[in-house]
DRENLO-657580 format. One record per residue (C-alpha): residue number from 1; residue in three letters; x, y, z. Coordinates in steps of 0.25 Angstrom, whole numbers. Each point is the difference from the previous one (the first is absolute). Last residue first. Layout:
N
n  res  X  Y  Z
NUM  ALA  X  Y  Z
...
// end
This chain:
145
n  res  X  Y  Z
145  ILE  289  519  422
144  ARG  6  0  -14
143  PRO  12  -8  -6
142  PRO  7  7  -11
141  SER  -7  -3  -16
140  VAL  10  1  -10
139  LYS  2  3  -15
138  LEU  14  -5  -4
137  THR  9  7  -9
136  GLY  12  -6  -9
135  GLU  15  -2  -1
134  LEU  10  -11  -3
133  LEU  15  -4  -1
132  GLN  7  15  0
131  GLU  14  -2  -2
130  LYS  8  6  13
129  GLU  10  -9  -1
128  MET  -6  -6  13
127  ASN  -12  -5  -5
126  SER  -13  11  -2
125  ALA  -13  -2  4
124  THR  -12  11  -2
123  VAL  -14  1  6
122  ASN  -9  12  1
121  ILE  -12  0  9
120  ILE  -14  6  -3
119  VAL  -7  0  13
118  GLU  -16  -2  1
117  ASN  -10  1  11
116  LYS  -9  5  -9
115  ALA  -3  14  8
114  GLU  15  0  3
113  ASP  5  0  -13
112  ILE  14  0  2
111  HIS  11  1  -12
110  GLU  15  -4  -3
109  ILE  5  -8  12
108  GLU  13  -5  -2
107  LEU  4  -15  -1
106  VAL  16  -4  -2
105  PHE  5  -12  -2
104  ASP  15  -4  -1
103  VAL  3  -12  -6
102  THR  12  -11  5
101  GLU  3  -9  -12
100  TYR  3  -13  5
99  HIS  -8  -8  -11
98  TYR  -3  12  -11
97  VAL  -9  9  -3
96  PRO  -4  2  -13
95  ALA  -3  16  -7
94  LEU  -11  9  -2
93  PHE  -11  -7  7
92  LYS  -11  10  0
91  LEU  -10  -3  12
90  ALA  -15  5  -1
89  GLN  -8  -2  15
88  GLU  -15  3  3
87  LEU  -7  -1  11
86  ILE  10  -6  13
85  TYR  -5  -2  13
84  SER  6  7  12
83  GLY  -4  -7  13
82  PRO  14  -2  6
81  GLY  9  13  -6
80  PRO  -2  11  -8
79  MET  12  1  -3
78  HIS  7  -11  8
77  LYS  -5  -16  2
76  SER  -10  -1  -10
75  ILE  5  9  -10
74  ALA  15  -4  2
73  SER  -6  -14  -1
72  ASN  -5  4  -15
71  ILE  11  5  -5
70  ILE  8  -12  4
69  GLY  -13  -8  -7
68  THR  3  7  -12
67  LEU  14  -4  -1
66  MET  -2  -13  1
65  ILE  -11  1  -11
64  GLN  12  5  -9
63  PRO  6  -15  1
62  VAL  15  4  4
61  ILE  10  -4  -11
60  PRO  8  -10  -5
59  GLN  11  0  -8
58  GLU  2  5  -14
57  PHE  -9  11  0
56  SER  -2  -3  -16
55  THR  -1  -16  0
54  SER  7  -10  -2
53  ALA  8  3  15
52  ALA  -14  -1  7
51  TYR  -2  -15  -5
50  ASP  14  -3  6
49  HIS  -2  7  13
48  GLN  -14  -5  4
47  ILE  -8  8  9
46  PHE  -8  12  -5
45  LEU  2  -5  -14
44  PRO  -4  -13  1
43  ASN  -14  5  3
42  ASN  -6  -12  10
41  ASP  -10  9  7
40  ASN  -7  -9  10
39  THR  -4  13  8
38  LEU  5  -3  14
37  GLY  10  -9  -5
36  LEU  6  10  -10
35  TYR  -2  13  12
34  ILE  8  -12  10
33  LEU  10  -1  -11
32  LEU  3  14  -3
31  ASP  1  3  16
30  LYS  11  -10  4
29  ASP  6  5  -14
28  ASP  2  15  6
27  MET  -4  13  -7
26  LYS  5  10  11
25  GLU  -10  10  4
24  THR  1  14  4
23  ILE  -12  8  3
22  HIS  -2  17  0
21  LEU  -13  7  3
20  LYS  -1  13  -4
19  GLU  -11  12  5
18  GLY  -2  9  -11
17  VAL  -15  3  2
16  THR  -3  -4  15
15  LEU  -6  -10  9
14  THR  -7  0  12
13  SER  -14  7  -4
12  ILE  0  -15  -9
11  LEU  0  -9  13
10  ARG  14  -7  2
9  GLY  0  -14  0
8  GLN  -7  -8  13
7  LYS  8  -9  10
6  ARG  -7  -13  4
5  ASN  -3  -1  15
4  LYS  -4  -15  -1
3  GLN  -14  -7  2
2  LEU  -1  -13  9
1  MET  -9  -10  -8
// end
């Protein structure tokens, strides 16, 4: 089998405290349906308008694990990038995310421990009205040579 040259993420020595990554994602039905199909999650709160209308949310919400997936993808693709491994993750979901909302994610490097090859990354997410939707921290091991 032929080997492809794969892009490697950034080594810990190239990362800096205070470095930020901004990601913007729109919560579309297509993505929700793919998630629900893959996970066999049939919570009516996520897709049924009549059910959601009878709850305190009043309309369908985006599953929290989808938001987690966007964060994990940002780590894997961008900061530190391919080859990174998430060691720990703690997230607080402060407000619901609704279908069709656009969400801004900000990831910021808080601490670097070169001896352990670990990076602490803070993450926040907000909607277009600047309402904070989530906050959290990840401990990530960047790729090594």
